[in-house]
C-alpha positions as CSV (number, residue, x, y, z in Angstrom):
1,M,159.2,175.4,-91.9
2,K,159.5,176.2,-88.5
3,K,156.6,173.5,-87.4
4,C,158.9,170.9,-88.9
5,A,161.7,172.0,-87.2
6,H,161.0,168.9,-84.9
7,A,159.2,166.4,-87.0
8,T,159.6,163.1,-86.6
9,E,161.0,160.8,-90.0
10,Q,157.1,159.2,-90.2
11,Q,156.6,162.9,-89.5
12,V,158.5,164.0,-93.2
13,V,157.5,160.6,-95.6
14,Q,153.1,161.6,-94.9
15,L,154.3,165.1,-95.2
16,I,156.0,164.4,-98.4
17,L,153.2,162.3,-99.3
18,E,150.2,164.8,-99.1
19,A,152.3,167.0,-101.2
20,D,152.9,165.5,-103.7
21,N,149.0,164.3,-103.4
22,V,148.2,167.9,-103.5
23,A,150.1,168.6,-106.5
24,D,148.9,165.7,-108.8
25,E,145.6,167.1,-107.5
26,A,146.3,170.5,-108.5
27,L,147.5,169.6,-112.3
28,K,143.9,167.4,-112.7
29,R,142.1,170.6,-111.9
30,L,144.3,172.3,-114.6
31,G,142.9,169.8,-117.0
32,I,146.4,167.7,-117.8
33,P,145.6,165.0,-119.6
34,G,146.8,161.8,-117.7
35,E,145.6,158.4,-115.7
36,D,148.4,158.8,-113.2
37,M,150.3,161.8,-112.0
38,G,153.7,160.6,-114.2
39,M,151.4,160.5,-117.1
40,R,150.1,164.1,-116.5
41,M,153.8,165.4,-115.8
42,K,155.1,164.1,-118.9
43,A,152.4,165.5,-120.4
44,L,154.0,169.3,-118.7
45,N,156.9,168.2,-121.2
46,G,157.6,171.7,-122.4
47,Q,155.0,174.2,-121.0
48,L,157.7,173.8,-117.3
49,E,160.7,175.2,-116.8
50,S,161.1,173.6,-113.3
51,L,159.5,169.8,-114.5
52,D,163.3,168.7,-114.0
53,E,162.3,169.9,-109.7
54,F,159.0,169.1,-109.7
55,W,160.0,165.3,-111.6
56,S,162.6,165.2,-108.6
57,A,160.3,165.8,-106.2
58,H,157.8,163.4,-107.5
59,K,160.6,160.6,-107.4
60,T,161.3,160.8,-103.7
61,R,157.2,159.8,-103.0
62,N,158.1,157.0,-105.1
63,M,160.9,156.3,-103.5
64,I,159.4,156.6,-100.8
65,A,156.4,154.3,-101.5
66,H,158.1,151.6,-103.3
67,T,161.3,151.1,-102.0
68,P,161.6,149.4,-98.0
69,G,163.8,150.9,-95.4
70,F,163.7,154.1,-97.8
71,H,164.9,157.3,-95.5
72,V,164.0,160.8,-95.0
73,T,165.5,163.7,-93.6
74,L,163.9,167.2,-93.1
75,R,165.8,168.4,-95.4
76,D,164.8,166.0,-98.0
77,L,161.5,167.7,-96.9
78,E,162.3,171.8,-97.2
79,R,164.1,170.2,-100.6
80,V,161.1,168.6,-101.6
81,L,158.5,170.8,-100.8
82,H,160.3,174.1,-102.8
83,Q,160.6,172.0,-106.0
84,Y,156.8,171.5,-105.4
85,H,155.9,175.4,-104.6
86,K,157.6,176.1,-107.6
87,A,155.9,174.2,-110.3
88,L,153.0,174.7,-108.6
89,K,153.5,178.6,-108.7
90,E,155.1,177.8,-112.1
91,L,152.0,176.7,-113.8
92,G,149.9,179.1,-111.5
93,A,147.9,176.7,-109.6
94,I,149.0,179.4,-106.6
């Protein structure tokens, strides 16, 4: 995270979008069914203790992608990366 200590907001946005893509690819590799990431995450219902945190990270990504003027901070990046890491570790993807 030290590398990101001086990241611009645009870099933070890009890192969050990339983290979401990595998480989605991991779900696909694990064979989780669904046409998109949201559907794949719904398929995890009951299988993942950290599902609420996983959803929170993905919702941040969606806010970035679909809400003009939505701002994110380094703190948001840290939280989102932690949430994705926790969920993917629990799934055995990392």
